[in-house]
SEKOL-864448 format. One record per residue (C-alpha): x, y, z; residue number from 1. Coordinates in Angstrom, 3 decimals. Layout:
<recs>
east X, north Y, up Z, k NUM $
...
</recs>
This chain:
<recs>
east 42.742, north -76.066, up -31.947, k 1 $
east 42.865, north -77.174, up -28.348, k 2 $
east 43.971, north -75.084, up -25.361, k 3 $
east 46.435, north -76.601, up -22.925, k 4 $
east 46.010, north -75.018, up -19.491, k 5 $
east 49.091, north -76.300, up -17.734, k 6 $
east 52.455, north -75.170, up -16.550, k 7 $
east 53.920, north -71.862, up -17.688, k 8 $
east 56.901, north -71.810, up -20.023, k 9 $
east 59.831, north -73.146, up -17.987, k 10 $
east 62.419, north -71.410, up -20.169, k 11 $
east 60.865, north -67.995, up -19.519, k 12 $
east 60.973, north -68.699, up -15.773, k 13 $
east 64.608, north -69.842, up -15.956, k 14 $
east 65.692, north -66.918, up -18.149, k 15 $
east 64.038, north -64.261, up -16.002, k 16 $
east 65.356, north -65.879, up -12.808, k 17 $
east 68.908, north -65.874, up -14.177, k 18 $
east 68.697, north -62.218, up -15.234, k 19 $
east 67.186, north -61.218, up -11.902, k 20 $
east 69.856, north -62.959, up -9.814, k 21 $
east 72.617, north -61.624, up -12.053, k 22 $
east 71.183, north -58.123, up -11.724, k 23 $
east 71.108, north -58.231, up -7.929, k 24 $
east 74.720, north -59.436, up -7.820, k 25 $
east 75.941, north -56.783, up -10.275, k 26 $
east 74.031, north -54.017, up -8.447, k 27 $
east 75.817, north -54.987, up -5.223, k 28 $
east 79.122, north -54.222, up -6.934, k 29 $
east 78.182, north -51.405, up -9.316, k 30 $
east 76.413, north -49.215, up -6.740, k 31 $
east 78.783, north -49.811, up -3.815, k 32 $
east 81.076, north -46.824, up -4.333, k 33 $
east 78.453, north -44.120, up -4.897, k 34 $
east 76.249, north -45.640, up -2.170, k 35 $
east 79.071, north -45.375, up 0.365, k 36 $
east 79.754, north -41.762, up -0.653, k 37 $
east 76.104, north -40.628, up -0.691, k 38 $
east 74.528, north -42.803, up 2.015, k 39 $
east 77.423, north -44.149, up 4.073, k 40 $
east 76.221, north -47.670, up 3.226, k 41 $
east 77.805, north -49.548, up 0.280, k 42 $
east 74.800, north -51.890, up 0.167, k 43 $
east 72.076, north -49.226, up 0.135, k 44 $
east 70.766, north -49.906, up -3.386, k 45 $
east 71.558, north -53.613, up -3.141, k 46 $
east 69.213, north -54.019, up -0.166, k 47 $
east 66.480, north -51.968, up -1.841, k 48 $
east 66.840, north -53.967, up -5.040, k 49 $
east 66.414, north -57.226, up -3.125, k 50 $
east 63.228, north -55.900, up -1.524, k 51 $
east 61.813, north -54.777, up -4.874, k 52 $
east 62.775, north -58.095, up -6.438, k 53 $
east 60.823, north -59.952, up -3.745, k 54 $
east 57.799, north -57.690, up -4.296, k 55 $
east 58.092, north -58.074, up -8.068, k 56 $
east 58.375, north -61.859, up -7.919, k 57 $
east 55.301, north -61.993, up -5.656, k 58 $
east 53.332, north -59.907, up -8.180, k 59 $
east 54.636, north -62.091, up -10.998, k 60 $
east 53.517, north -65.292, up -9.270, k 61 $
east 50.040, north -63.890, up -8.607, k 62 $
east 49.563, north -62.753, up -12.216, k 63 $
east 50.928, north -66.053, up -13.496, k 64 $
east 48.013, north -67.791, up -11.756, k 65 $
east 45.272, north -65.258, up -12.598, k 66 $
east 43.726, north -65.927, up -16.005, k 67 $
east 45.079, north -63.176, up -18.265, k 68 $
east 41.624, north -62.710, up -19.822, k 69 $
east 40.447, north -61.185, up -16.550, k 70 $
east 42.760, north -58.223, up -17.199, k 71 $
east 40.614, north -57.268, up -20.162, k 72 $
east 37.837, north -56.359, up -17.724, k 73 $
east 40.013, north -53.927, up -15.768, k 74 $
east 41.735, north -52.280, up -18.748, k 75 $
east 39.730, north -49.028, up -18.561, k 76 $
east 40.356, north -48.291, up -14.845, k 77 $
east 44.041, north -49.266, up -15.122, k 78 $
east 44.553, north -46.970, up -18.118, k 79 $
east 42.652, north -44.133, up -16.408, k 80 $
east 44.762, north -44.545, up -13.273, k 81 $
east 47.952, north -44.470, up -15.344, k 82 $
east 46.891, north -41.219, up -17.039, k 83 $
east 45.950, north -39.728, up -13.668, k 84 $
east 49.359, north -40.588, up -12.207, k 85 $
east 51.143, north -39.167, up -15.265, k 86 $
east 49.218, north -35.921, up -14.835, k 87 $
east 49.847, north -35.780, up -11.089, k 88 $
east 53.596, north -36.260, up -11.466, k 89 $
east 53.818, north -33.082, up -13.550, k 90 $
east 52.438, north -31.025, up -10.645, k 91 $
east 53.398, north -32.960, up -7.530, k 92 $
east 56.317, north -35.082, up -8.681, k 93 $
east 59.734, north -35.147, up -7.045, k 94 $
east 62.177, north -33.136, up -9.148, k 95 $
east 65.537, north -34.814, up -9.768, k 96 $
east 68.014, north -33.455, up -12.282, k 97 $
east 65.475, north -31.044, up -13.733, k 98 $
east 62.851, north -33.730, up -14.397, k 99 $
east 59.684, north -34.745, up -12.551, k 100 $
east 59.362, north -38.490, up -13.027, k 101 $
east 58.562, north -39.829, up -9.563, k 102 $
east 55.674, north -39.488, up -7.147, k 103 $
east 56.727, north -39.755, up -3.515, k 104 $
east 54.515, north -42.030, up -1.432, k 105 $
east 56.442, north -41.734, up 1.803, k 106 $
east 58.584, north -44.852, up 2.071, k 107 $
east 59.042, north -45.250, up -1.673, k 108 $
east 58.674, north -43.467, up -5.004, k 109 $
east 56.488, north -44.509, up -7.935, k 110 $
east 57.373, north -43.831, up -11.564, k 111 $
east 54.039, north -43.462, up -13.417, k 112 $
east 55.614, north -43.830, up -16.856, k 113 $
east 56.515, north -47.428, up -16.019, k 114 $
east 52.902, north -48.175, up -15.096, k 115 $
east 51.759, north -46.568, up -18.339, k 116 $
east 53.877, north -48.996, up -20.390, k 117 $
east 51.888, north -51.994, up -19.171, k 118 $
east 48.571, north -50.110, up -19.113, k 119 $
east 49.010, north -49.100, up -22.761, k 120 $
east 49.755, north -52.696, up -23.805, k 121 $
east 46.587, north -53.815, up -22.015, k 122 $
east 44.538, north -51.126, up -23.778, k 123 $
east 45.945, north -51.772, up -27.252, k 124 $
east 45.504, north -55.530, up -26.879, k 125 $
east 41.868, north -55.145, up -25.779, k 126 $
east 41.206, north -52.625, up -28.565, k 127 $
east 42.643, north -54.856, up -31.301, k 128 $
east 40.800, north -57.902, up -29.958, k 129 $
east 37.529, north -55.937, up -30.054, k 130 $
east 38.031, north -54.266, up -33.448, k 131 $
east 39.968, north -57.062, up -35.172, k 132 $
east 40.249, north -56.269, up -38.919, k 133 $
east 39.030, north -52.689, up -38.504, k 134 $
east 42.482, north -51.598, up -37.353, k 135 $
east 43.541, north -51.640, up -41.018, k 136 $
east 41.323, north -48.599, up -41.601, k 137 $
east 43.102, north -45.414, up -40.627, k 138 $
east 40.400, north -43.043, up -39.375, k 139 $
east 37.928, north -45.491, up -37.863, k 140 $
east 40.371, north -48.165, up -36.738, k 141 $
east 43.969, north -46.977, up -36.290, k 142 $
east 43.530, north -43.328, up -35.336, k 143 $
east 41.895, north -43.814, up -31.872, k 144 $
east 44.715, north -45.987, up -30.408, k 145 $
east 47.292, north -43.697, up -32.019, k 146 $
east 45.767, north -40.710, up -30.216, k 147 $
east 45.806, north -42.541, up -26.868, k 148 $
east 49.424, north -43.620, up -27.416, k 149 $
east 50.416, north -40.115, up -28.494, k 150 $
east 48.754, north -38.541, up -25.454, k 151 $
east 50.574, north -40.915, up -23.099, k 152 $
east 53.909, north -40.239, up -24.827, k 153 $
east 53.232, north -36.498, up -24.743, k 154 $
east 52.678, north -36.483, up -20.975, k 155 $
east 55.909, north -38.411, up -20.487, k 156 $
east 57.762, north -35.928, up -22.718, k 157 $
east 56.584, north -33.107, up -20.434, k 158 $
east 58.418, north -34.638, up -17.446, k 159 $
east 60.713, north -34.656, up -19.552, k 160 $
east 61.655, north -38.272, up -20.405, k 161 $
east 62.432, north -38.654, up -24.101, k 162 $
east 63.739, north -42.231, up -23.826, k 163 $
east 60.665, north -43.667, up -22.114, k 164 $
east 58.328, north -41.796, up -24.479, k 165 $
east 60.217, north -43.272, up -27.440, k 166 $
east 60.006, north -46.767, up -25.932, k 167 $
east 56.262, north -46.324, up -25.436, k 168 $
east 55.758, north -45.233, up -29.054, k 169 $
east 57.786, north -48.121, up -30.470, k 170 $
east 55.987, north -50.655, up -28.271, k 171 $
east 52.626, north -49.257, up -29.320, k 172 $
east 53.587, north -49.367, up -33.009, k 173 $
east 54.751, north -52.976, up -32.626, k 174 $
east 51.448, north -54.091, up -31.075, k 175 $
east 49.398, north -52.238, up -33.689, k 176 $
east 51.442, north -53.710, up -36.531, k 177 $
east 51.134, north -57.223, up -35.084, k 178 $
east 47.394, north -56.593, up -34.735, k 179 $
east 47.003, north -55.950, up -38.455, k 180 $
east 47.579, north -52.203, up -38.855, k 181 $
east 48.699, north -51.121, up -42.310, k 182 $
east 52.467, north -50.705, up -42.384, k 183 $
east 52.197, north -47.698, up -44.705, k 184 $
east 49.844, north -45.988, up -42.256, k 185 $
east 52.306, north -46.511, up -39.411, k 186 $
east 55.233, north -45.406, up -41.585, k 187 $
east 53.335, north -42.278, up -42.600, k 188 $
east 52.617, north -41.385, up -38.981, k 189 $
east 56.282, north -41.975, up -38.157, k 190 $
east 57.443, north -39.692, up -40.970, k 191 $
east 54.959, north -37.018, up -39.903, k 192 $
east 56.270, north -37.224, up -36.336, k 193 $
east 59.945, north -37.016, up -37.393, k 194 $
east 60.039, north -33.171, up -37.581, k 195 $
east 58.454, north -33.003, up -34.121, k 196 $
east 61.115, north -35.349, up -32.762, k 197 $
east 63.865, north -33.266, up -34.357, k 198 $
east 62.386, north -30.083, up -32.871, k 199 $
east 62.306, north -31.684, up -29.417, k 200 $
east 65.959, north -32.670, up -29.786, k 201 $
east 66.982, north -29.199, up -30.958, k 202 $
east 64.913, north -27.453, up -28.282, k 203 $
east 66.902, north -29.007, up -25.426, k 204 $
east 70.685, north -28.431, up -25.594, k 205 $
east 71.467, north -31.585, up -23.590, k 206 $
east 69.627, north -33.761, up -26.129, k 207 $
east 71.542, north -32.207, up -29.005, k 208 $
east 74.822, north -32.728, up -27.135, k 209 $
east 73.927, north -36.385, up -26.639, k 210 $
east 73.302, north -36.756, up -30.362, k 211 $
east 76.593, north -35.087, up -31.244, k 212 $
east 78.404, north -37.254, up -28.693, k 213 $
east 76.938, north -40.322, up -30.364, k 214 $
east 78.428, north -39.350, up -33.723, k 215 $
east 81.900, north -38.796, up -32.250, k 216 $
east 82.223, north -39.204, up -28.459, k 217 $
east 86.000, north -38.754, up -28.596, k 218 $
east 85.660, north -35.236, up -30.050, k 219 $
east 84.512, north -33.979, up -26.636, k 220 $
east 85.574, north -36.845, up -24.404, k 221 $
east 85.857, north -34.656, up -21.296, k 222 $
east 82.297, north -33.318, up -21.513, k 223 $
east 79.437, north -34.511, up -23.747, k 224 $
east 81.269, north -37.668, up -24.812, k 225 $
east 82.398, north -38.593, up -21.281, k 226 $
east 79.608, north -41.084, up -20.567, k 227 $
east 80.082, north -43.117, up -23.731, k 228 $
east 83.887, north -42.996, up -23.630, k 229 $
east 84.037, north -44.224, up -20.035, k 230 $
east 81.473, north -46.917, up -20.787, k 231 $
east 83.526, north -48.171, up -23.734, k 232 $
east 86.690, north -48.131, up -21.628, k 233 $
east 84.932, north -50.209, up -18.983, k 234 $
east 83.649, north -52.795, up -21.442, k 235 $
east 86.948, north -52.926, up -23.317, k 236 $
east 89.052, north -53.416, up -20.190, k 237 $
east 86.955, north -56.442, up -19.210, k 238 $
east 88.539, north -58.648, up -21.859, k 239 $
east 87.339, north -62.219, up -22.168, k 240 $
east 86.569, north -63.112, up -18.544, k 241 $
east 86.514, north -59.676, up -16.864, k 242 $
east 88.456, north -58.247, up -13.960, k 243 $
east 86.361, north -60.195, up -11.471, k 244 $
east 83.166, north -59.383, up -9.613, k 245 $
east 83.746, north -56.335, up -7.406, k 246 $
east 87.129, north -55.613, up -8.995, k 247 $
east 85.989, north -53.061, up -11.554, k 248 $
east 87.647, north -49.627, up -11.550, k 249 $
east 85.266, north -47.554, up -13.671, k 250 $
east 82.599, north -47.524, up -10.946, k 251 $
east 84.887, north -45.218, up -8.931, k 252 $
east 83.051, north -42.160, up -10.288, k 253 $
east 84.189, north -42.653, up -13.882, k 254 $
east 81.144, north -44.305, up -15.450, k 255 $
east 78.034, north -42.224, up -14.579, k 256 $
east 74.773, north -43.854, up -13.494, k 257 $
east 76.714, north -47.093, up -13.091, k 258 $
east 73.836, north -48.864, up -11.333, k 259 $
east 71.101, north -47.763, up -13.773, k 260 $
east 71.711, north -46.496, up -17.328, k 261 $
east 75.279, north -47.807, up -17.677, k 262 $
east 75.201, north -50.941, up -15.546, k 263 $
east 75.971, north -53.006, up -18.651, k 264 $
east 79.371, north -51.301, up -18.805, k 265 $
east 80.213, north -52.351, up -15.241, k 266 $
east 78.967, north -55.847, up -16.009, k 267 $
east 81.264, north -55.968, up -19.032, k 268 $
east 84.260, north -54.744, up -17.055, k 269 $
east 83.843, north -57.218, up -14.201, k 270 $
east 82.459, north -60.258, up -16.064, k 271 $
east 83.995, north -59.642, up -19.473, k 272 $
east 82.904, north -60.849, up -22.884, k 273 $
east 81.555, north -64.041, up -21.334, k 274 $
east 79.264, north -62.111, up -19.000, k 275 $
east 77.937, north -59.696, up -21.619, k 276 $
east 77.372, north -62.535, up -24.078, k 277 $
east 75.447, north -64.449, up -21.416, k 278 $
east 73.145, north -61.448, up -20.961, k 279 $
east 72.563, north -61.202, up -24.718, k 280 $
east 71.815, north -64.920, up -24.925, k 281 $
east 69.364, north -64.710, up -22.023, k 282 $
east 67.450, north -61.840, up -23.611, k 283 $
east 67.467, north -63.690, up -26.943, k 284 $
east 65.958, north -66.767, up -25.309, k 285 $
east 63.376, north -64.570, up -23.593, k 286 $
east 62.443, north -63.004, up -26.953, k 287 $
east 62.141, north -66.426, up -28.579, k 288 $
east 59.903, north -67.878, up -25.887, k 289 $
east 57.876, north -64.685, up -25.500, k 290 $
east 57.007, north -64.430, up -29.195, k 291 $
east 56.442, north -68.194, up -29.266, k 292 $
east 53.851, north -67.730, up -26.510, k 293 $
east 52.240, north -65.017, up -28.654, k 294 $
east 52.009, north -67.318, up -31.671, k 295 $
east 50.442, north -70.084, up -29.580, k 296 $
east 48.072, north -67.897, up -27.560, k 297 $
east 44.481, north -69.178, up -27.627, k 298 $
east 43.009, north -65.806, up -28.638, k 299 $
east 43.926, north -62.505, up -30.260, k 300 $
east 43.937, north -60.650, up -26.951, k 301 $
east 46.528, north -63.007, up -25.450, k 302 $
east 48.594, north -62.851, up -28.622, k 303 $
east 48.718, north -59.050, up -28.549, k 304 $
east 49.535, north -58.976, up -24.833, k 305 $
east 52.424, north -61.389, up -25.329, k 306 $
east 53.747, north -59.407, up -28.301, k 307 $
east 53.562, north -56.125, up -26.385, k 308 $
east 55.185, north -57.384, up -23.171, k 309 $
east 57.960, north -59.264, up -24.965, k 310 $
east 58.595, north -56.412, up -27.379, k 311 $
east 58.692, north -53.795, up -24.620, k 312 $
east 61.242, north -55.705, up -22.511, k 313 $
east 63.473, north -56.750, up -25.413, k 314 $
east 63.427, north -53.309, up -27.058, k 315 $
east 64.330, north -51.638, up -23.766, k 316 $
east 67.225, north -54.078, up -23.334, k 317 $
east 68.472, north -53.351, up -26.861, k 318 $
east 68.294, north -49.600, up -26.213, k 319 $
east 70.255, north -49.841, up -22.969, k 320 $
east 72.928, north -52.119, up -24.399, k 321 $
east 73.139, north -50.001, up -27.541, k 322 $
east 73.784, north -46.875, up -25.466, k 323 $
east 76.411, north -48.595, up -23.289, k 324 $
east 78.298, north -49.829, up -26.367, k 325 $
east 78.089, north -46.506, up -28.196, k 326 $
east 75.784, north -47.959, up -30.848, k 327 $
east 72.885, north -45.608, up -29.996, k 328 $
east 72.560, north -42.081, up -28.560, k 329 $
east 72.133, north -41.845, up -24.787, k 330 $
east 68.464, north -42.271, up -23.868, k 331 $
east 68.367, north -42.813, up -20.097, k 332 $
east 66.718, north -46.236, up -20.425, k 333 $
east 67.520, north -48.859, up -17.787, k 334 $
east 68.356, north -52.527, up -18.421, k 335 $
east 65.341, north -54.734, up -17.542, k 336 $
east 65.785, north -57.085, up -14.553, k 337 $
east 69.331, north -55.805, up -13.944, k 338 $
east 69.355, north -52.025, up -13.388, k 339 $
east 68.272, north -50.461, up -10.093, k 340 $
east 64.662, north -49.243, up -10.137, k 341 $
east 61.714, north -50.340, up -8.037, k 342 $
east 58.858, north -49.277, up -10.342, k 343 $
east 60.623, north -50.617, up -13.419, k 344 $
east 61.442, north -53.966, up -11.821, k 345 $
east 57.971, north -54.560, up -10.367, k 346 $
east 56.142, north -53.569, up -13.580, k 347 $
east 58.502, north -55.662, up -15.708, k 348 $
east 58.001, north -58.715, up -13.497, k 349 $
east 54.249, north -58.090, up -13.552, k 350 $
east 54.430, north -58.227, up -17.341, k 351 $
east 56.380, north -61.478, up -17.126, k 352 $
east 53.662, north -62.908, up -14.876, k 353 $
east 51.032, north -62.133, up -17.519, k 354 $
east 53.268, north -63.644, up -20.193, k 355 $
east 53.674, north -66.828, up -18.129, k 356 $
east 49.909, north -67.122, up -17.763, k 357 $
east 49.453, north -66.759, up -21.521, k 358 $
east 52.094, north -69.434, up -22.132, k 359 $
east 50.224, north -71.804, up -19.808, k 360 $
east 47.150, north -71.596, up -22.076, k 361 $
east 48.976, north -72.201, up -25.344, k 362 $
east 47.154, north -73.961, up -28.168, k 363 $
east 48.305, north -76.854, up -30.300, k 364 $
east 46.950, north -78.111, up -33.599, k 365 $
</recs>
């Protein structure tokens, strides 16, 4: 095999650029009403999103030029810092809606769980590259990364943030499976964790209401089913071409979290079936090129990094779209590149930068 150190994958660059621009435009419309009511400025989140996009693109460009193998050397301090931030947020975090998920750093807030997503992928990739075939053994190979992943997910659950913890667990399982872990071992751990997950759902009334609303949102459409019902009404009213950018009606305090969790609904209302299909196609292309970069990576570490980053972004997109269309219970997961969120956007673009660097070192027979 020979390694081709050249240009990064152009299709990944084009896909991410299209999603990023589309997201900024949709945020300008989706957040305008609540921003005017809460801040007196209809472009409050739009301006912040532009700033974070610039920061994220700068980070992406830097990481696209730094050899991804260097990251293996800094895995331990990055993972330690992520655990420290997750611990700090439980004691010093800003409380919003009964959850402590953000650390205030003066001019901006940091969401440690987003940093942990990338830190965990770095750790698992380095671990698999070092252990190689040993990961097929449960106690001496698979158990250590499972404990690290479980600890990270547990800290996030304490915030509480069930959706992000679930995303972290699925991403970790995907990387471990791609790295050679026994499927039966992973399935057994998943089955063992199922009663714990059910207990966590039952222990918090709002989680149980979300689950019941998923089964039949129309049964309680004025309360627990409100979010999903309004989201479906928004998407359905968009028709083929949508009502037009800025012309949506559901953002007038009908669809909740219209610039974060349910931004796909506003996108569907204003850009219609054509717009939502374009988003699905873009994420599909990103998945194709991301996993292609993994298959052509020059080493196991790069392969695992590409699998983890691609899987994390695509799975999060599927979760968000599934919630907005009533296909999945509400999880509170944002849509990558499109939803408002500084930490999420910067970390996601950082992951893309690493993925671009891996694609620039692809091997050919």
